[in-house]
N, C-alpha and C positions, 0 to 999 in steps of 0.2 A: 580372418585377419582384420584387425581394426583399421579403419580408414585413417590416413595421415594427411597432414597439410604442410605447407611450406614454412619457411622461417625457422627451421630447426626443431619443429614440434614433434616430428616423427619419433625420435628416440624416447620422448616422454611417454608416448602411447605404447611403444613396443615393450616398455618395462612393465606394462599392466595387462598381461594376457588374460588373467581371470576376470578382468573388469571390462571386457569389450562392450557389453551392453551399456555399462555406465559411461564409457567414453562416448558412445553414440548419443546418450542423453545430453552430455556436455556439448557435443557438436550440434545437436538439434537446437539447444538453447541459444548457442551462438548464431546459428542460421536465422532463427526466428527473431532474435534481437536486431539483426541487420535488416531483415525484411520489414520489421516494425518501424525502424528508423527511416527507411525509404518511403513507407506509407505516410509517415508523419510529415515528410518533406513534400509530398504530393497528395494532400488530402482531397483533391478534386477527383481522384481516381474513382471509378465506378465502385459503389459499395464500400468505399474506404472506411466509413465509420464502423460498419459491421466487421470488416476485416481487422481493423485496429483492435476492437474489443476482443475478438476471437484470438488474435495473436497474443494480446496482452495477458489474457487469462491463461492461455497455454504456457506462456513464458513464466508466469508466476508459479505454476505447478512444477515446471522443470527446474526452476531455480530452487524451489523447496527441496527437490530430490538432490540436486548438486550440493546444496548446503549440508544435507545429511551425509553425503559422501566425504565431506571435508573432515569428518571425525575419525577417519581411518588413520592408522599409524603408518609411519615411514614414507616411502616413495609415493605410494598411492595417495595418501593424505596431502602431501605436498603438491602433487599434480592437480588434485581437485581444488585445493585452495587457490592455486595460481589461476585456474580456469574460472573459478567463481569470481575472483577479483576482476578478471578480464571481462566477464559478462556484466558485472556491476558497473564497470567504467562506461560501457556502452549504454546500459539502462539508465544510469544517473543523468545522462545528457537529456533524456526526454521524459523520464518518469514523473518528475514534479509537475510538468504540464499535463500529463495524463491524469495524475492524482487530482490536481486542481479542477480540471474540467469534469471529471467523473464525479468527484465529491460534490461539486456545485449542483450538478443535475440531480443527484440522489437527495441532497438536502432540499432542493426546490420541490421535488416530487413528494417527498415525505411531509414537507411543511404544508403543501396544498391539501393533503389528506387530513393532517392534524387540524387545520383551520376550517375544514369542511368544504373547501373549493372543489376538491375531487372526492367523489363518493368513496367511503371506506369499505374495503373488501376484507372479509375474514382472512387472516394470514398475512396481512400487510406488514405487521411488525416483524415477522420472520424474514420476509423478503428484504426489507430495509436492513435488518440485522446482518444478514449474510453479505449484503453489499458493503456495509460498513466494516465487516470483518475482513473482506477482501482488501479494502483500503488499509486496514490496520497491518495486514501482512506486508504490503508495499512500504508503509511507513516504517515498520521495523527494519526492513532492508535498507532504508535511507537514513537510519540513525535514530529512529524513535520520535516521539512527540517533541522533545527538546530541539530537534533539527528543523521544525516547521515554523513558518511565519505566523504572526498574530492572526492574519486573515484566515489561514488554513486551520489554525487552532480553534478559531471561532466557529468555522463550519463543522469541524469535528465535534465540537461541543453541541451544536444545534442538532447534528445528525443523531448523536446518541440520546439527546433529550427527546427527539421525535420517536426513536425506537421505544423508549419507556412510555411515552404517551400512547403510542399505537398498541403497545402490549396491554395497557390498562383498558383500552377500547376493545381489543380482541377478547379480553376476559369477560366483558359484559355481553359480547355477541355470541360467545361460544358456550356450549354446555359441557365442555371438557373441564377436567379438574384444573384449577388455577395453578396447582403445583407444577403442571407440565411446563409452564413458562418460567419457572423459578431460575433455572440456569441462565436463560437468556437475560433475565432482569439483572442477575448478579454481574454478568459480564458487561452489560451496557452501563450499569451504574458505576462499575469500577473504571471503565474507559472514560466515562463522563467526568468522574472525579480526577482522574489522571490529567485530562486536558485542562480542567479548571484550575488545578494546582499550578500547572506550568504557566497558564495564562496569568494567574495572580503574581507568580514570582517574576515573570518577564515584565509585567507592567510596573511592579515595584522597583525592579532594577532600572527600567527606563526612567521612572520618575526620579530616582536617586541620581542617575547619571545627568539628567537635565538640571537638577538642582545644583549638582557639583559644578557643572559647566557655567551656570549663572554666577556662582560664587567666585569662580576663577577668572571671570571676564574682567579685563582691566577697564577702569572707568575712562570714558572718553573725555578729552579736554574740551 
């Protein structure tokens, strides 16, 4: 029997007997989102940083599953869409902060490798690529690149540029066929272009808005 909760949610779950395991996934995602929120409110807790990272990665995986369940037809699909929206409301309260801090650390780490401050290890490009891909999953949930600030877009652009630079370096260090890195390069190049296009559009719009405001300012006496 599926677990139920208060607030009239029991009937929703009772209508989904074939989906008990999926209901448990939803409930686990809600539980982790609440625990993650509590950890972020008390970052001084022992091992808080490691716990936050672990909870966040787990939550992203569960949200991916719940998002897939939303494609179901009828009552089941409605239930999962409702729950996904509920999880998103919780996640959106703290996810931009997690994105900004995690992205900043990743960009700083990869930039130190690119400029030679940190020794380059073979496979660094793949490590940074997967971190950037994790951020991309979260960004998609938050509304995509257009929803980001200029500062975050700049960091995204630098991160993907670093992936491409490290991939070229890995090619020179590795004896493997360079074609092995082709998919990684294609994805990184596309993400870099996406961020750059939105940055250019946003800056152009800001410039036009500023010019429009200057034209409409009344001359002072």
